[in-house]
All heavy atoms as TSV, in Angstrom:
chain	resi	resn	atom	element	x	y	z
A	1	MET	N	N	13.625	-1.033	-18.703
A	1	MET	CA	C	12.493	-1.555	-17.957
A	1	MET	C	C	12.886	-1.820	-16.513
A	1	MET	O	O	14.032	-2.040	-16.189
A	1	MET	CB	C	11.996	-2.853	-18.588
A	1	MET	CG	C	11.383	-2.662	-19.956
A	1	MET	SD	S	10.203	-1.336	-19.924
A	1	MET	CE	C	8.701	-2.118	-20.201
A	2	LEU	N	N	11.874	-1.821	-15.673
A	2	LEU	CA	C	12.085	-2.055	-14.253
A	2	LEU	C	C	12.010	-3.545	-13.934
A	2	LEU	O	O	11.302	-4.301	-14.590
A	2	LEU	CB	C	11.019	-1.326	-13.440
A	2	LEU	CG	C	10.993	0.196	-13.534
A	2	LEU	CD1	C	9.795	0.752	-12.797
A	2	LEU	CD2	C	12.259	0.792	-12.982
A	3	SER	N	N	12.733	-3.931	-12.903
A	3	SER	CA	C	12.630	-5.319	-12.456
A	3	SER	C	C	11.326	-5.506	-11.692
A	3	SER	O	O	10.605	-4.548	-11.410
A	3	SER	CB	C	13.822	-5.661	-11.561
A	3	SER	OG	O	13.714	-4.994	-10.326
A	4	GLY	N	N	11.018	-6.722	-11.348
A	4	GLY	CA	C	9.775	-7.016	-10.646
A	4	GLY	C	C	9.677	-6.326	-9.294
A	4	GLY	O	O	8.616	-5.821	-8.913
A	5	VAL	N	N	10.782	-6.268	-8.568
A	5	VAL	CA	C	10.776	-5.614	-7.259
A	5	VAL	C	C	10.586	-4.113	-7.422
A	5	VAL	O	O	9.823	-3.483	-6.680
A	5	VAL	CB	C	12.084	-5.928	-6.492
A	5	VAL	CG1	C	12.179	-5.134	-5.213
A	5	VAL	CG2	C	12.203	-7.413	-6.224
A	6	ALA	N	N	11.263	-3.526	-8.404
A	6	ALA	CA	C	11.140	-2.091	-8.638
A	6	ALA	C	C	9.718	-1.729	-9.061
A	6	ALA	O	O	9.184	-0.699	-8.639
A	6	ALA	CB	C	12.146	-1.643	-9.695
A	7	GLU	N	N	9.113	-2.558	-9.889
A	7	GLU	CA	C	7.726	-2.319	-10.297
A	7	GLU	C	C	6.790	-2.341	-9.096
A	7	GLU	O	O	5.889	-1.512	-8.984
A	7	GLU	CB	C	7.273	-3.365	-11.313
A	7	GLU	CG	C	7.822	-3.155	-12.695
A	7	GLU	CD	C	7.314	-4.197	-13.672
A	7	GLU	OE1	O	6.387	-4.961	-13.319
A	7	GLU	OE2	O	7.836	-4.249	-14.782
A	8	ALA	N	N	6.995	-3.291	-8.203
A	8	ALA	CA	C	6.156	-3.383	-7.003
A	8	ALA	C	C	6.345	-2.159	-6.114
A	8	ALA	O	O	5.373	-1.622	-5.568
A	8	ALA	CB	C	6.476	-4.662	-6.238
A	9	LEU	N	N	7.584	-1.690	-5.972
A	9	LEU	CA	C	7.841	-0.509	-5.147
A	9	LEU	C	C	7.249	0.750	-5.768
A	9	LEU	O	O	6.717	1.604	-5.051
A	9	LEU	CB	C	9.338	-0.348	-4.925
A	9	LEU	CG	C	9.981	-1.390	-4.021
A	9	LEU	CD1	C	11.492	-1.188	-3.950
A	9	LEU	CD2	C	9.381	-1.358	-2.637
A	10	VAL	N	N	7.313	0.868	-7.091
A	10	VAL	CA	C	6.700	2.014	-7.773
A	10	VAL	C	C	5.186	1.975	-7.587
A	10	VAL	O	O	4.547	2.994	-7.296
A	10	VAL	CB	C	7.085	2.037	-9.268
A	10	VAL	CG1	C	6.234	3.024	-10.046
A	10	VAL	CG2	C	8.556	2.384	-9.431
A	11	ALA	N	N	4.587	0.809	-7.734
A	11	ALA	CA	C	3.136	0.674	-7.543
A	11	ALA	C	C	2.750	1.011	-6.105
A	11	ALA	O	O	1.741	1.687	-5.868
A	11	ALA	CB	C	2.687	-0.736	-7.901
A	12	LEU	N	N	3.540	0.570	-5.139
A	12	LEU	CA	C	3.282	0.891	-3.736
A	12	LEU	C	C	3.377	2.395	-3.504
A	12	LEU	O	O	2.527	2.986	-2.834
A	12	LEU	CB	C	4.270	0.151	-2.832
A	12	LEU	CG	C	4.146	0.404	-1.340
A	12	LEU	CD1	C	2.820	-0.131	-0.813
A	12	LEU	CD2	C	5.305	-0.237	-0.606
A	13	GLY	N	N	4.387	3.023	-4.077
A	13	GLY	CA	C	4.545	4.463	-3.935
A	13	GLY	C	C	3.391	5.238	-4.536
A	13	GLY	O	O	2.884	6.193	-3.931
A	14	ILE	N	N	2.962	4.839	-5.728
A	14	ILE	CA	C	1.825	5.502	-6.377
A	14	ILE	C	C	0.563	5.334	-5.538
A	14	ILE	O	O	-0.219	6.269	-5.357
A	14	ILE	CB	C	1.629	4.959	-7.802
A	14	ILE	CG1	C	2.783	5.412	-8.697
A	14	ILE	CG2	C	0.301	5.412	-8.389
A	14	ILE	CD1	C	2.809	4.746	-10.068
A	15	GLY	N	N	0.360	4.150	-4.997
A	15	GLY	CA	C	-0.807	3.906	-4.151
A	15	GLY	C	C	-0.789	4.740	-2.884
A	15	GLY	O	O	-1.816	5.286	-2.474
A	16	LEU	N	N	0.383	4.874	-2.265
A	16	LEU	CA	C	0.493	5.683	-1.055
A	16	LEU	C	C	0.266	7.165	-1.346
A	16	LEU	O	O	-0.404	7.858	-0.576
A	16	LEU	CB	C	1.850	5.470	-0.389
A	16	LEU	CG	C	2.054	4.138	0.313
A	16	LEU	CD1	C	3.489	4.001	0.790
A	16	LEU	CD2	C	1.093	3.980	1.467
A	17	VAL	N	N	0.809	7.640	-2.468
A	17	VAL	CA	C	0.616	9.046	-2.834
A	17	VAL	C	C	-0.855	9.316	-3.148
A	17	VAL	O	O	-1.423	10.330	-2.714
A	17	VAL	CB	C	1.533	9.428	-4.021
A	17	VAL	CG1	C	1.146	10.770	-4.606
A	17	VAL	CG2	C	2.986	9.439	-3.583
A	18	ALA	N	N	-1.491	8.419	-3.889
A	18	ALA	CA	C	-2.908	8.594	-4.217
A	18	ALA	C	C	-3.766	8.548	-2.945
A	18	ALA	O	O	-4.690	9.352	-2.784
A	18	ALA	CB	C	-3.361	7.520	-5.206
A	19	SER	N	N	-3.441	7.639	-2.044
A	19	SER	CA	C	-4.184	7.556	-0.785
A	19	SER	C	C	-3.992	8.815	0.053
A	19	SER	O	O	-4.948	9.343	0.627
A	19	SER	CB	C	-3.730	6.347	0.028
A	19	SER	OG	O	-3.983	5.158	-0.671
A	20	ALA	N	N	-2.765	9.295	0.121
A	20	ALA	CA	C	-2.490	10.510	0.886
A	20	ALA	C	C	-3.231	11.701	0.292
A	20	ALA	O	O	-3.745	12.552	1.023
A	20	ALA	CB	C	-0.991	10.780	0.922
A	21	ALA	N	N	-3.309	11.756	-1.042
A	21	ALA	CA	C	-4.036	12.854	-1.686
A	21	ALA	C	C	-5.526	12.800	-1.332
A	21	ALA	O	O	-6.131	13.831	-1.031
A	21	ALA	CB	C	-3.838	12.791	-3.198
A	22	LEU	N	N	-6.106	11.624	-1.367
A	22	LEU	CA	C	-7.516	11.495	-1.023
A	22	LEU	C	C	-7.784	11.807	0.448
A	22	LEU	O	O	-8.769	12.460	0.788
A	22	LEU	CB	C	-8.024	10.090	-1.353
A	22	LEU	CG	C	-8.276	9.814	-2.824
A	22	LEU	CD1	C	-8.595	8.341	-3.029
A	22	LEU	CD2	C	-9.401	10.679	-3.333
A	23	ILE	N	N	-6.905	11.349	1.311
A	23	ILE	CA	C	-7.070	11.623	2.738
A	23	ILE	C	C	-6.966	13.128	2.984
A	23	ILE	O	O	-7.751	13.700	3.742
A	23	ILE	CB	C	-6.031	10.838	3.564
A	23	ILE	CG1	C	-6.336	9.339	3.486
A	23	ILE	CG2	C	-6.006	11.301	5.017
A	23	ILE	CD1	C	-5.236	8.451	4.020
A	24	SER	N	N	-6.010	13.774	2.333
A	24	SER	CA	C	-5.865	15.228	2.468
A	24	SER	C	C	-7.068	15.961	1.898
A	24	SER	O	O	-7.497	16.984	2.438
A	24	SER	CB	C	-4.598	15.699	1.753
A	24	SER	OG	O	-3.464	15.192	2.387
A	25	LEU	N	N	-7.598	15.458	0.801
A	25	LEU	CA	C	-8.756	16.072	0.170
A	25	LEU	C	C	-9.951	16.114	1.118
A	25	LEU	O	O	-10.723	17.073	1.123
A	25	LEU	CB	C	-9.120	15.302	-1.110
A	25	LEU	CG	C	-10.258	15.839	-1.952
A	25	LEU	CD1	C	-9.854	17.164	-2.585
A	25	LEU	CD2	C	-10.626	14.844	-3.031
A	26	TYR	N	N	-10.077	15.113	1.952
A	26	TYR	CA	C	-11.171	15.059	2.922
A	26	TYR	C	C	-10.840	15.777	4.227
A	26	TYR	O	O	-11.623	15.745	5.167
A	26	TYR	CB	C	-11.578	13.612	3.198
A	26	TYR	CG	C	-12.404	13.028	2.092
A	26	TYR	CD1	C	-11.848	12.164	1.160
A	26	TYR	CD2	C	-13.745	13.352	1.954
A	26	TYR	CE1	C	-12.608	11.637	0.125
A	26	TYR	CE2	C	-14.515	12.831	0.928
A	26	TYR	CZ	C	-13.939	11.978	0.029
A	26	TYR	OH	O	-14.694	11.462	-0.995
A	27	GLY	N	N	-9.668	16.387	4.300
A	27	GLY	CA	C	-9.327	17.224	5.443
A	27	GLY	C	C	-8.667	16.524	6.609
A	27	GLY	O	O	-8.633	17.075	7.709
A	28	TYR	N	N	-8.125	15.350	6.396
A	28	TYR	CA	C	-7.461	14.619	7.477
A	28	TYR	C	C	-5.961	14.586	7.241
A	28	TYR	O	O	-5.473	14.848	6.149
A	28	TYR	CB	C	-8.002	13.193	7.575
A	28	TYR	CG	C	-9.465	13.137	7.931
A	28	TYR	CD1	C	-10.433	12.853	6.977
A	28	TYR	CD2	C	-9.887	13.376	9.235
A	28	TYR	CE1	C	-11.766	12.811	7.298
A	28	TYR	CE2	C	-11.232	13.330	9.571
A	28	TYR	CZ	C	-12.157	13.052	8.595
A	28	TYR	OH	O	-13.484	13.019	8.926
A	29	ASP	N	N	-5.221	14.245	8.264
A	29	ASP	CA	C	-3.768	14.174	8.200
A	29	ASP	C	C	-3.345	12.794	7.683
A	29	ASP	O	O	-3.588	11.788	8.364
A	29	ASP	CB	C	-3.179	14.425	9.589
A	29	ASP	CG	C	-1.669	14.358	9.610
A	29	ASP	OD1	O	-1.035	14.576	8.566
A	29	ASP	OD2	O	-1.115	14.095	10.698
A	30	PRO	N	N	-2.701	12.729	6.498
A	30	PRO	CA	C	-2.312	11.416	5.957
A	30	PRO	C	C	-1.304	10.669	6.830
A	30	PRO	O	O	-1.386	9.451	6.964
A	30	PRO	CB	C	-1.699	11.742	4.597
A	30	PRO	CG	C	-2.121	13.108	4.270
A	30	PRO	CD	C	-2.409	13.801	5.553
A	31	GLY	N	N	-0.364	11.383	7.429
A	31	GLY	CA	C	0.623	10.726	8.284
A	31	GLY	C	C	-0.025	10.034	9.473
A	31	GLY	O	O	0.311	8.896	9.805
A	32	ARG	N	N	-0.961	10.717	10.075
A	32	ARG	CA	C	-1.672	10.132	11.217
A	32	ARG	C	C	-2.543	8.955	10.766
A	32	ARG	O	O	-2.653	7.936	11.462
A	32	ARG	CB	C	-2.527	11.202	11.878
A	32	ARG	CG	C	-3.102	10.786	13.160
A	32	ARG	CD	C	-3.732	11.945	13.882
A	32	ARG	NE	N	-4.307	11.466	15.132
A	32	ARG	CZ	C	-4.857	12.232	16.000
A	32	ARG	NH1	N	-4.934	13.523	15.797
A	32	ARG	NH2	N	-5.370	11.726	17.102
A	33	ALA	N	N	-3.173	9.089	9.605
A	33	ALA	CA	C	-4.012	8.001	9.092
A	33	ALA	C	C	-3.178	6.757	8.805
A	33	ALA	O	O	-3.583	5.644	9.156
A	33	ALA	CB	C	-4.737	8.451	7.834
A	34	PHE	N	N	-2.008	6.936	8.186
A	34	PHE	CA	C	-1.152	5.780	7.885
A	34	PHE	C	C	-0.587	5.167	9.169
A	34	PHE	O	O	-0.431	3.954	9.266
A	34	PHE	CB	C	-0.023	6.162	6.933
A	34	PHE	CG	C	-0.480	6.440	5.531
A	34	PHE	CD1	C	0.021	7.510	4.826
A	34	PHE	CD2	C	-1.411	5.628	4.914
A	34	PHE	CE1	C	-0.392	7.768	3.538
A	34	PHE	CE2	C	-1.844	5.871	3.629
A	34	PHE	CZ	C	-1.328	6.951	2.938
A	35	TYR	N	N	-0.282	6.033	10.143
A	35	TYR	CA	C	0.201	5.515	11.430
A	35	TYR	C	C	-0.845	4.593	12.062
A	35	TYR	O	O	-0.528	3.480	12.484
A	35	TYR	CB	C	0.534	6.664	12.382
A	35	TYR	CG	C	0.782	6.194	13.789
A	35	TYR	CD1	C	1.998	5.615	14.145
A	35	TYR	CD2	C	-0.202	6.301	14.768
A	35	TYR	CE1	C	2.214	5.169	15.433
A	35	TYR	CE2	C	0.010	5.858	16.062
A	35	TYR	CZ	C	1.221	5.288	16.389
A	35	TYR	OH	O	1.443	4.828	17.663
A	36	TRP	N	N	-2.080	5.062	12.130
A	36	TRP	CA	C	-3.125	4.258	12.782
A	36	TRP	C	C	-3.476	3.028	11.959
A	36	TRP	O	O	-3.864	1.998	12.519
A	36	TRP	CB	C	-4.358	5.094	13.078
A	36	TRP	CG	C	-4.132	5.987	14.244
A	36	TRP	CD1	C	-4.005	7.339	14.235
A	36	TRP	CD2	C	-3.942	5.569	15.600
A	36	TRP	NE1	N	-3.760	7.789	15.505
A	36	TRP	CE2	C	-3.722	6.728	16.371
A	36	TRP	CE3	C	-3.944	4.344	16.240
A	36	TRP	CZ2	C	-3.510	6.693	17.730
A	36	TRP	CZ3	C	-3.736	4.304	17.611
A	36	TRP	CH2	C	-3.517	5.463	18.333
A	37	LEU	N	N	-3.331	3.126	10.640
A	37	LEU	CA	C	-3.556	1.957	9.795
A	37	LEU	C	C	-2.534	0.865	10.117
A	37	LEU	O	O	-2.893	-0.310	10.293
A	37	LEU	CB	C	-3.477	2.347	8.317
A	37	LEU	CG	C	-3.656	1.227	7.312
A	37	LEU	CD1	C	-5.101	0.740	7.323
A	37	LEU	CD2	C	-3.280	1.692	5.924
A	38	LEU	N	N	-1.265	1.252	10.209
A	38	LEU	CA	C	-0.222	0.273	10.529
A	38	LEU	C	C	-0.313	-0.188	11.984
A	38	LEU	O	O	-0.116	-1.371	12.276
A	38	LEU	CB	C	1.156	0.872	10.247
A	38	LEU	CG	C	1.472	1.085	8.776
A	38	LEU	CD1	C	2.798	1.807	8.620
A	38	LEU	CD2	C	1.491	-0.233	8.034
A	39	TYR	N	N	-0.621	0.731	12.894
A	39	TYR	CA	C	-0.742	0.349	14.297
A	39	TYR	C	C	-1.928	-0.598	14.502
A	39	TYR	O	O	-1.853	-1.527	15.303
A	39	TYR	CB	C	-0.908	1.592	15.173
A	39	TYR	CG	C	-0.943	1.268	16.641
A	39	TYR	CD1	C	0.240	1.018	17.335
A	39	TYR	CD2	C	-2.140	1.199	17.332
A	39	TYR	CE1	C	0.212	0.705	18.675
A	39	TYR	CE2	C	-2.166	0.891	18.679
A	39	TYR	CZ	C	-0.986	0.638	19.348
A	39	TYR	OH	O	-1.007	0.310	20.678
A	40	GLY	N	N	-3.006	-0.374	13.780
A	40	GLY	CA	C	-4.181	-1.231	13.907
A	40	GLY	C	C	-3.945	-2.640	13.407
A	40	GLY	O	O	-4.572	-3.590	13.875
A	41	GLY	N	N	-3.025	-2.815	12.476
A	41	GLY	CA	C	-2.755	-4.140	11.944
A	41	GLY	C	C	-1.544	-4.828	12.544
A	41	GLY	O	O	-1.445	-6.054	12.531
A	42	PHE	N	N	-0.586	-4.034	13.042
A	42	PHE	CA	C	0.672	-4.618	13.513
A	42	PHE	C	C	1.140	-4.030	14.833
A	42	PHE	O	O	2.286	-4.220	15.225
A	42	PHE	CB	C	1.781	-4.375	12.472
A	42	PHE	CG	C	1.423	-4.817	11.090
A	42	PHE	CD1	C	1.110	-3.889	10.109
A	42	PHE	CD2	C	1.376	-6.159	10.778
A	42	PHE	CE1	C	0.777	-4.300	8.836
A	42	PHE	CE2	C	1.038	-6.578	9.503
A	42	PHE	CZ	C	0.732	-5.640	8.536
A	43	GLY	N	N	0.280	-3.317	15.569
A	43	GLY	CA	C	0.684	-2.561	16.751
A	43	GLY	C	C	1.158	-3.380	17.923
A	43	GLY	O	O	2.149	-3.059	18.561
A	44	THR	N	N	0.488	-4.445	18.242
A	44	THR	CA	C	0.868	-5.297	19.380
A	44	THR	C	C	0.935	-6.738	18.889
A	44	THR	O	O	0.384	-7.075	17.839
A	44	THR	CB	C	-0.174	-5.197	20.516
A	44	THR	OG1	O	-1.420	-5.709	20.044
A	44	THR	CG2	C	-0.352	-3.760	20.984
A	45	PRO	N	N	1.595	-7.604	19.638
A	45	PRO	CA	C	1.659	-9.004	19.203
A	45	PRO	C	C	0.277	-9.645	19.054
A	45	PRO	O	O	0.048	-10.410	18.116
A	45	PRO	CB	C	2.458	-9.685	20.314
A	45	PRO	CG	C	3.316	-8.607	20.878
A	45	PRO	CD	C	2.485	-7.361	20.790
A	46	LEU	N	N	-0.653	-9.318	19.929
A	46	LEU	CA	C	-1.994	-9.889	19.840
A	46	LEU	C	C	-2.706	-9.410	18.574
A	46	LEU	O	O	-3.353	-10.199	17.877
A	46	LEU	CB	C	-2.804	-9.527	21.077
A	46	LEU	CG	C	-4.203	-10.136	21.162
A	46	LEU	CD1	C	-4.107	-11.656	21.193
A	46	LEU	CD2	C	-4.932	-9.623	22.374
A	47	VAL	N	N	-2.572	-8.135	18.269
A	47	VAL	CA	C	-3.199	-7.583	17.068
A	47	VAL	C	C	-2.545	-8.174	15.816
A	47	VAL	O	O	-3.222	-8.493	14.843
A	47	VAL	CB	C	-3.098	-6.037	17.076
A	47	VAL	CG1	C	-3.517	-5.450	15.744
A	47	VAL	CG2	C	-3.935	-5.463	18.191
A	48	PHE	N	N	-1.230	-8.345	15.848
A	48	PHE	CA	C	-0.536	-8.943	14.708
A	48	PHE	C	C	-1.006	-10.376	14.467
A	48	PHE	O	O	-1.234	-10.775	13.321
A	48	PHE	CB	C	0.979	-8.920	14.925
A	48	PHE	CG	C	1.742	-9.585	13.822
A	48	PHE	CD1	C	1.837	-8.996	12.573
A	48	PHE	CD2	C	2.348	-10.807	14.029
A	48	PHE	CE1	C	2.530	-9.619	11.548
A	48	PHE	CE2	C	3.037	-11.436	13.012
A	48	PHE	CZ	C	3.132	-10.838	11.768
A	49	LEU	N	N	-1.175	-11.137	15.522
A	49	LEU	CA	C	-1.661	-12.512	15.369
A	49	LEU	C	C	-3.093	-12.538	14.835
A	49	LEU	O	O	-3.450	-13.414	14.035
A	49	LEU	CB	C	-1.568	-13.258	16.691
A	49	LEU	CG	C	-0.158	-13.587	17.170
A	49	LEU	CD1	C	-0.188	-14.216	18.548
A	49	LEU	CD2	C	0.549	-14.482	16.178
A	50	ASP	N	N	-3.903	-11.583	15.253
A	50	ASP	CA	C	-5.265	-11.483	14.744
A	50	ASP	C	C	-5.253	-11.154	13.245
A	50	ASP	O	O	-5.999	-11.735	12.463
A	50	ASP	CB	C	-6.030	-10.421	15.522
A	50	ASP	CG	C	-7.520	-10.530	15.359
A	50	ASP	OD1	O	-8.020	-11.666	15.208
A	50	ASP	OD2	O	-8.196	-9.485	15.390
A	51	THR	N	N	-4.388	-10.222	12.854
A	51	THR	CA	C	-4.238	-9.882	11.436
A	51	THR	C	C	-3.783	-11.096	10.641
A	51	THR	O	O	-4.290	-11.370	9.547
A	51	THR	CB	C	-3.225	-8.735	11.277
A	51	THR	OG1	O	-3.692	-7.600	11.994
A	51	THR	CG2	C	-3.028	-8.378	9.826
A	52	LEU	N	N	-2.834	-11.832	11.176
A	52	LEU	CA	C	-2.340	-13.030	10.509
A	52	LEU	C	C	-3.436	-14.090	10.389
A	52	LEU	O	O	-3.536	-14.772	9.361
A	52	LEU	CB	C	-1.146	-13.581	11.284
A	52	LEU	CG	C	-0.286	-14.625	10.590
A	52	LEU	CD1	C	0.298	-14.069	9.308
A	52	LEU	CD2	C	0.817	-15.085	11.520
A	53	ALA	N	N	-4.274	-14.213	11.399
A	53	ALA	CA	C	-5.369	-15.190	11.354
A	53	ALA	C	C	-6.374	-14.840	10.260
A	53	ALA	O	O	-6.906	-15.728	9.595
A	53	ALA	CB	C	-6.063	-15.246	12.709
A	54	TYR	N	N	-6.638	-13.545	10.053
A	54	TYR	CA	C	-7.556	-13.144	8.990
A	54	TYR	C	C	-6.901	-13.246	7.611
A	54	TYR	O	O	-7.577	-13.504	6.617
A	54	TYR	CB	C	-8.032	-11.706	9.212
A	54	TYR	CG	C	-9.144	-11.585	10.222
A	54	TYR	CD1	C	-8.911	-11.038	11.473
A	54	TYR	CD2	C	-10.425	-12.034	9.934
A	54	TYR	CE1	C	-9.923	-10.925	12.406
A	54	TYR	CE2	C	-11.439	-11.940	10.861
A	54	TYR	CZ	C	-11.187	-11.375	12.089
A	54	TYR	OH	O	-12.193	-11.285	12.996
A	55	ALA	N	N	-5.587	-13.020	7.528
A	55	ALA	CA	C	-4.905	-12.994	6.241
A	55	ALA	C	C	-4.543	-14.382	5.719
A	55	ALA	O	O	-4.409	-14.573	4.505
A	55	ALA	CB	C	-3.642	-12.144	6.342
A	56	THR	N	N	-4.389	-15.355	6.596
A	56	THR	CA	C	-3.943	-16.687	6.178
A	56	THR	C	C	-4.868	-17.348	5.158
A	56	THR	O	O	-4.375	-17.866	4.143
A	56	THR	CB	C	-3.747	-17.591	7.410
A	56	THR	OG1	O	-2.766	-16.991	8.261
A	56	THR	CG2	C	-3.287	-18.974	7.020
A	57	PRO	N	N	-6.182	-17.345	5.331
A	57	PRO	CA	C	-7.026	-17.950	4.291
A	57	PRO	C	C	-6.911	-17.243	2.942
A	57	PRO	O	O	-6.948	-17.897	1.894
A	57	PRO	CB	C	-8.449	-17.802	4.845
A	57	PRO	CG	C	-8.288	-17.644	6.303
A	57	PRO	CD	C	-6.979	-16.956	6.503
A	58	LEU	N	N	-6.736	-15.929	2.957
A	58	LEU	CA	C	-6.560	-15.199	1.696
A	58	LEU	C	C	-5.248	-15.579	1.011
A	58	LEU	O	O	-5.210	-15.754	-0.216
A	58	LEU	CB	C	-6.601	-13.693	1.946
A	58	LEU	CG	C	-7.921	-13.147	2.468
A	58	LEU	CD1	C	-7.772	-11.690	2.855
A	58	LEU	CD2	C	-9.008	-13.316	1.433
A	59	MET	N	N	-4.181	-15.706	1.800
A	59	MET	CA	C	-2.893	-16.091	1.223
A	59	MET	C	C	-2.942	-17.514	0.665
A	59	MET	O	O	-2.397	-17.787	-0.406
A	59	MET	CB	C	-1.791	-15.971	2.269
A	59	MET	CG	C	-1.493	-14.548	2.664
A	59	MET	SD	S	-0.098	-14.363	3.770
A	59	MET	CE	C	-0.754	-14.997	5.306
A	60	LEU	N	N	-3.587	-18.425	1.375
A	60	LEU	CA	C	-3.690	-19.801	0.893
A	60	LEU	C	C	-4.555	-19.896	-0.358
A	60	LEU	O	O	-4.250	-20.669	-1.277
A	60	LEU	CB	C	-4.240	-20.708	1.998
A	60	LEU	CG	C	-3.298	-20.944	3.180
A	60	LEU	CD1	C	-4.003	-21.748	4.262
A	60	LEU	CD2	C	-2.027	-21.629	2.732
A	61	THR	N	N	-5.612	-19.104	-0.435
A	61	THR	CA	C	-6.452	-19.086	-1.631
A	61	THR	C	C	-5.672	-18.559	-2.816
A	61	THR	O	O	-5.745	-19.115	-3.923
A	61	THR	CB	C	-7.703	-18.224	-1.390
A	61	THR	OG1	O	-8.413	-18.766	-0.279
A	61	THR	CG2	C	-8.599	-18.207	-2.603
A	62	GLY	N	N	-4.907	-17.495	-2.617
A	62	GLY	CA	C	-4.082	-16.954	-3.692
A	62	GLY	C	C	-3.017	-17.931	-4.148
A	62	GLY	O	O	-2.743	-18.063	-5.346
A	63	THR	N	N	-2.422	-18.633	-3.205
A	63	THR	CA	C	-1.408	-19.636	-3.554
A	63	THR	C	C	-2.031	-20.787	-4.339
A	63	THR	O	O	-1.453	-21.254	-5.335
A	63	THR	CB	C	-0.738	-20.170	-2.280
A	63	THR	OG1	O	-0.177	-19.076	-1.561
A	63	THR	CG2	C	0.341	-21.176	-2.609
A	64	ALA	N	N	-3.199	-21.241	-3.933
A	64	ALA	CA	C	-3.869	-22.324	-4.650
A	64	ALA	C	C	-4.212	-21.900	-6.075
A	64	ALA	O	O	-4.018	-22.674	-7.031
A	64	ALA	CB	C	-5.130	-22.741	-3.906
A	65	PHE	N	N	-4.697	-20.678	-6.240
A	65	PHE	CA	C	-5.012	-20.193	-7.583
A	65	PHE	C	C	-3.753	-20.095	-8.430
A	65	PHE	O	O	-3.755	-20.476	-9.603
A	65	PHE	CB	C	-5.707	-18.836	-7.522
A	65	PHE	CG	C	-5.896	-18.228	-8.873
A	65	PHE	CD1	C	-6.911	-18.671	-9.701
A	65	PHE	CD2	C	-5.055	-17.229	-9.320
A	65	PHE	CE1	C	-7.084	-18.136	-10.963
A	65	PHE	CE2	C	-5.217	-16.686	-10.578
A	65	PHE	CZ	C	-6.235	-17.129	-11.406
A	66	ALA	N	N	-2.662	-19.581	-7.857
A	66	ALA	CA	C	-1.418	-19.426	-8.617
A	66	ALA	C	C	-0.870	-20.774	-9.065
A	66	ALA	O	O	-0.400	-20.910	-10.204
A	66	ALA	CB	C	-0.384	-18.696	-7.779
A	67	ILE	N	N	-0.948	-21.770	-8.197
A	67	ILE	CA	C	-0.452	-23.110	-8.575
A	67	ILE	C	C	-1.306	-23.687	-9.700
A	67	ILE	O	O	-0.780	-24.215	-10.686
A	67	ILE	CB	C	-0.444	-24.033	-7.346
A	67	ILE	CG1	C	0.632	-23.575	-6.363
A	67	ILE	CG2	C	-0.212	-25.483	-7.759
A	67	ILE	CD1	C	0.580	-24.286	-5.022
A	68	CYS	N	N	-2.617	-23.593	-9.579
A	68	CYS	CA	C	-3.501	-24.134	-10.614
A	68	CYS	C	C	-3.355	-23.375	-11.930
A	68	CYS	O	O	-3.351	-23.977	-13.010
A	68	CYS	CB	C	-4.951	-24.083	-10.142
A	68	CYS	SG	S	-5.299	-25.222	-8.801
A	69	ALA	N	N	-3.216	-22.059	-11.871
A	69	ALA	CA	C	-3.062	-21.276	-13.093
A	69	ALA	C	C	-1.733	-21.593	-13.771
A	69	ALA	O	O	-1.662	-21.694	-15.004
A	69	ALA	CB	C	-3.164	-19.789	-12.782
A	70	ALA	N	N	-0.669	-21.764	-12.991
A	70	ALA	CA	C	0.630	-22.087	-13.565
A	70	ALA	C	C	0.656	-23.481	-14.192
A	70	ALA	O	O	1.343	-23.718	-15.182
A	70	ALA	CB	C	1.718	-21.984	-12.493
A	71	ALA	N	N	-0.135	-24.385	-13.641
A	71	ALA	CA	C	-0.191	-25.741	-14.164
A	71	ALA	C	C	-1.176	-25.879	-15.325
A	71	ALA	O	O	-1.274	-26.935	-15.937
A	71	ALA	CB	C	-0.581	-26.723	-13.055
A	72	GLY	N	N	-1.903	-24.812	-15.622
A	72	GLY	CA	C	-2.869	-24.867	-16.712
A	72	GLY	C	C	-4.157	-25.585	-16.332
A	72	GLY	O	O	-4.897	-26.009	-17.207
A	73	MET	N	N	-4.441	-25.715	-15.066
A	73	MET	CA	C	-5.614	-26.440	-14.614
A	73	MET	C	C	-6.761	-25.510	-14.236
A	73	MET	O	O	-7.726	-25.931	-13.629
A	73	MET	CB	C	-5.250	-27.302	-13.382
A	73	MET	CG	C	-4.178	-28.327	-13.666
A	73	MET	SD	S	-4.692	-29.544	-14.864
A	73	MET	CE	C	-5.748	-30.538	-13.872
A	74	PHE	N	N	-6.633	-24.224	-14.586
A	74	PHE	CA	C	-7.686	-23.279	-14.263
A	74	PHE	C	C	-8.652	-23.203	-15.422
A	74	PHE	O	O	-8.268	-23.066	-16.572
A	74	PHE	CB	C	-7.096	-21.894	-13.970
A	74	PHE	CG	C	-8.120	-20.909	-13.522
A	74	PHE	CD1	C	-8.720	-21.031	-12.296
A	74	PHE	CD2	C	-8.486	-19.874	-14.350
A	74	PHE	CE1	C	-9.666	-20.124	-11.876
A	74	PHE	CE2	C	-9.429	-18.964	-13.947
A	74	PHE	CZ	C	-10.028	-19.081	-12.710
A	75	ASN	N	N	-9.931	-23.307	-15.140
A	75	ASN	CA	C	-10.936	-23.349	-16.191
A	75	ASN	C	C	-11.373	-21.967	-16.575
A	75	ASN	O	O	-11.853	-21.178	-15.892
A	75	ASN	CB	C	-12.133	-24.164	-15.678
A	75	ASN	CG	C	-13.040	-24.571	-16.805
A	75	ASN	OD1	O	-12.800	-24.201	-17.936
A	75	ASN	ND2	N	-14.049	-25.330	-16.466
């Protein structure tokens, strides 16, 4: 069996391959699409801070759910 990190990397790889296949199917360049996806989220310090501002509430919500679920307090 795979460890937790290996499982996450395999899932990431499968997702990237599936995404690249779909992007290619529609006639676009997957490398260019992934470049602009990463550049749009992490390209400059201002853009990175904007991404972090949008992601922080999602991360805090996920953390709150994980704590409550682990404590058995989730209904």
